[in-house]
DRENNU-974205 format. One record per residue (C-alpha): z, x, y; residue in one letter. Coordinates in pm, whole numbers, plus 50000, padded with zeros to 5 digits. Example, Ala and Ser with C-alpha at 12.3 -4.5 7.8 and 13.67 -1.06 7.14 Angstrom:
<gudos>
507805123049550A/507145136749894S/
</gudos>
This chain:
<gudos>
513885050951541X/514075014551435X/511124991551499X/510214958051354X/507764929151388X/508434893151284X/505134874451323X/505134839551472X/503824819551179X/500834796851208X/497914788150981X/498684817850756X/501414797750585X/498564780850398X/497534814250246X/498784823049894X/501174847950057X/501874859250411X/503964884550603X/507274873350751X/508504907250871X/507774944450864X/509614974351001X/511195008450974X/514945013551002X/516225048051100X/519045050551031X/519475022150784X/522785003850816X/525224984450600X/523744951050491X/525524923450298X/523534892750204X/525744869450003X/522884845049942X/520004869649947X/516874865650156X/514504836150179X/511604860850146X/510554886549888X/511224922249998X/509654955449905X/511094986250072X/510775023550018X/512935052450130X/511345077950363X/514375100350404X/518075104350336X/519785083350073X/521495050150024X/522835027049758X/521794991649666X/524034968249466X/522464937149312X/522794917648987X/525894937848903X/523894970348906X/523765000949129X/520355013349242X/520345047849408X/517895049649698X/516485083949772X/513225096049926X/510285081949733X/512205053349570X/510495019449600X/512554987749550X/511704951049504X/514264923849581X/513284887749505X/514484859049723X/517914842949678X/519374873549503X/522734883649658X/522774920649739X/524374947749946X/523114981650055X/524335009750276X/523565046150362X/525395073450175X/525505099550450X/524395080250756X/520815093050744X/519055067850520X/515555058850646X/513535029650510X/510245011650554X/510354975150451X/508184944450421X/509304908450369X/506884881050270X/506564845550139X/503964822649988X/503664792549761X/501784813149502X/504234842249493X/506534830149213X/503504827948984X/501784859449113X/504834882049098X/505644871648740X/502044877848634X/502194912148798X/505334921848609X/507894918348887X/511134906648726X/514414905548916X/515524935149127X/513444966049047X/513625002349162X/511375031649076X/512395067349028X/511325089649324X/507525087249330X/504675095949565X/504615067749820X/501805082050037X/499365054249945X/502045027650001X/502915042950339X/499245043350438X/498905005950368X/502224999750543X/500965017150860X/497744997150859X/499684964750814X/502144973551091X/499244979951329X/497964944051293X/501204925051222X/501784916451586X/498224904551650X/498124866851593X/494324867851559X/494544890551253X/496824870551025X/494274870050743X/493734907650771X/497494911750752X/497604890550438X/494804911450289X/496784943250354X/499934926950220X/498124920449891X/497064957049878X/500684966749947X/501964944749663X/499334958749427X/500284994449512X/503964986349461X/503074970449127X/501375002649024X/504425022949122X/506765000048927X/504484998848621X/503745035948606X/506795050848771X/508165064148443X/504845078348328X/504745116048405X/500965113848443X/501425089548731X/502715117148959X/499405135348917X/497445103448977X/499535094949284X/499045129749427X/495285126449385X/495195091149527X/497245101949828X/494945131749880X/491855109449876X/493525083450100X/494165110750356X/490975131350333X/488345105350237X/486235114350543X/485725149750415X/483045160850171X/485465161449879X/484525176249543X/485985165749211X/487385200949175X/489335197349502X/490765163749399X/491775176649055X/493435206649221X/495435183049444X/496565165249126X/497525198548968X/495295193548662X/492035205948513X/489035184348603X/488565171048249X/492215162148194X/492525147648544X/489495124748505X/490845111948175X/494335102748299X/493055089348633X/490705065448454X/493455055448210X/495965047848488X/493685031648745X/490775017448549X/488265037148756X/487025072748793X/488275094249084X/484845092049247X/484885054049219X/488325053449382X/487125076249663X/483965055749715X/485885022949732X/488255038349985X/485295049350198X/483625015150178X/486894997750272X/487265020050578X/483615014450667X/484114976650657X/486984979850904X/484865000751141X/481924976751107X/484204947651196X/486284963351472X/484104989351651X/480734993151819X/479935025551634X/476405029051496X/475765027251122X/475135064751108X/478355071851298X/480365049651067X/478815065750759X/479755100350883X/483245088650982X/483995077450625X/482435106850441X/478715098750404X/476545124450580X/473305106250494X/472705071350638X/470345060850359X/472835070250091X/475645052650280X/473515021150302X/472645022849933X/476275026949821X/477525000150062X/474924975349933X/475924983049573X/479554973749637X/479204946049896X/475834930349827X/474814935750190X/473554965150391X/476024978050655X/473774963250926X/473764928950764X/477514930550707X/478064938651074X/476034908151177X/478244885950964X/481384896451151X/
</gudos>
């Protein structure tokens, strides 16, 4: 199934970067862009296989491959067997030329097949708000998270340890609401606890528990902003069984209690 959203642009064009289109294409078809796009594009393959030609190079596209195409780069891509499936995001912004260079994006880039669960999770969240004109800033926030996750995939895609880290991150992204133990997370990564903690900190700059906690707080902020759930209900929904502990952790990261944060929204 093919579905896409092209937001009607408004005040968000004044943001450092903003979404110009998002979608899934199933099956992907033959595209020839002799002058490239006016937007940056990051896409990843969710099934099947295809081929991208750009800058005189061939980039195989198989499940788990993430690809970045800068604007104004002529390119062509097509499915190999008629069953290529992609998820794609296109975006612009006055700050992007500077930001992408600082992040290490240089020309057309493609990863090897990697775990794109975290990228897909952000993509789904962005797709859910892309058509709501009142949530342009939220969409831009998610776009930044998407770019950061893609940056991580491009930077660490050739590091064997990254597969373990990605597996663990995807596991926590999916099961953050459960009472997860470090042993469970390490098992999802396929490593011993000690080795897992070491490589996770090296690759992400934070411990697994810090990553999990930040994920829970981020989800709690969304629920505080968009629902009428009580503080206790929200705490339980994101993995905190005790309201007092939830409040303490939330205040540590945000500087406000959940109740105060909710009043600000």
